[in-house]
N, C-alpha and C positions, 0 to 999 in steps of 0.2 A: 759914578754911582758907587756907593760903598755897599759892602755885604752886610746882611742883617747881623745884629749883635749876637755873639756866642758861636758864630760859625768858625770853622778851623782857620780860615784866612785871618781872622782877627786874634785868635788865641792858639798859636802853633804848639804850645806846651800841653794843651788839653789831652791829646792822644797819649802823650808820654805819661801823664798822671794816671790815666786809666790802665796803661800797661804795667806801671809799677804797682798799682793796687791789685791787679790780677796776679802778678808774681808774688806779692806778699801773701795774698789769699792762698795760693797754691803751696807756698812754703809752710804756712800755718796748718793747712790740711795734711801735708806730708808729716809734719812733726806730730800732730795729733794721732795720725794713723800709726806711726812708729811707736808712740807711747802706749796706745791701747792694744796694739798687736803684741807688744812685749808683755803687757799685763795679762792678756788672755792666754798667751803661751805659757806663762808661769802658772796660771790657774789650771790649764789643761795638762801640763807636764811638770808638776811640782817636784818630781824626783829626778830631774835631769842630772843633778849632782847628788849622788847618793850620800846619805849621812850614816856613817858607821859609828855606833856608840861603843863605849868600853864593854869588853866581854864579847866582841864580835857580834853585837846586835845591830841589825839593819833597821833603820827608822824610815818608814814610807808614809808619805802624806797622800790622802785621797785626792784625786783629780776633781775638777769641776763637774765632770760627768759621773762622779761617784765611784770610780774605779781606782785601783792601785796599778799605775803604769810606770815602768822604770827600765833603764838600759841594762843590757847584759851582753853575753856572747854565747854563741853556739859554735863549737869547733873553731874558736878563735875569731869568729866573724861577728861584728856588731849587730845586735837585734834590739827590738823593743818588746819587752814582756808586758802582758796584762795578766795579773794574778787572777786565777779562776779556780776557786775551791770546788766548783761543781764539775770540773773536767777531771776525768780519771787519768788521762795522759796529758803530756805536753802536746799541744795541737799546733802544727806548723802549716801556714798556708802552702799549698802544694807548689806554687810558683817560686817559693823560696828554697825548696828542697835541694835542687842542684847547686845553687850558689853557696849553700851552707854545707855542702858535702854529704848530704843525706841520700841514702839509696832507698827507693821505694820497694817495699817487701810485699808480703801477703795482703790481698784486699781484705778489708773488714768493714762491718757496718757500725757506724757511730750515730748515736742519737744526740743531736745538737739542738740549740734553741731554735734553729731554722728547720728542724725536721731531721729525718734519717738520711744519711749520706754515706756513700761508699768511700772509705779512706784507704790509705796504704800504711801498713805498719812500717816503722823505721826505728833506728837506734841512734841516739846522739852520743858520740864519743865523750864530749866534754861540754857541759853547760855551766856557765858561771855568771854571777851577779854579786855586787858588793863583795863581802868577804867569803862568799860561798862558792864552792865548786863541786859539782856532782858528775860522776862518770857512768857511762853505760846506761843512759836514761831511755826508757821505753817512751816512744812518741808515735804520733800519726801525722801523715801528710794529708791535709784536707783540701780538696779541690773547691769546696764551697766557700773558703775564706779568700776574699779578694784584697784585703788590706795587707799591711806589712807587720802587724802585731802578732806575736806568738803567744798563745794562751799557755800560761804556766800552771799546769794541773798538778794533781795529787801525786803523780809519779815522781815529782821533785819535792813538793811540799811535805810529803810523808817523812822526809829526812830532816825536817825543821820543826821547831815549836813556834807558834805565832799567837799573838795577843792583839786584839783590836781595842783601842780606847778612843772614843770619839772619832775624829778624822785621821787618826794615826794608827798604823799597823807596825808592830814590832816583830821581826823575824830573828830567831836566834838558834844556835846549835842545840840539839837535844840535851837536856840536863843543864843548860846554860853554860856548857863547857866551850 
């Protein structure tokens, strides 16, 4: 007695074909994921490679979320800044204080988008991004910030001129020098 048509005993390669189709599908999904992940990363972090224009102007592109996010350093250690013209000081997540060499000082009250919080005053020896370096920057250590982005506030931005045109922000030294 023979097996019904289409059973594995009559077509030993049928399972192999399904396996190859599965592998091909997974490869296609992996390729699509990598492609779209890279595109989203560029949209979310368009300033990963900072563009310095002639005259020491820094050109920043707005991220998909509408913010200006870019790399820099605090005391020689890599950080990610989020430009915040509404912040009086540079605001550092408290959990980054020790790794960045920042000492918590006097407690102070800070009014944030999430309400009033007790922060600690601190001083940044050196803060740098693109062609700019600022020393002795007033800052705060904020325990309410849980991410790794540092808010770049007016305690640094006051040393620069900035102009926004569409989705681009130009930062330059005062007087264009």
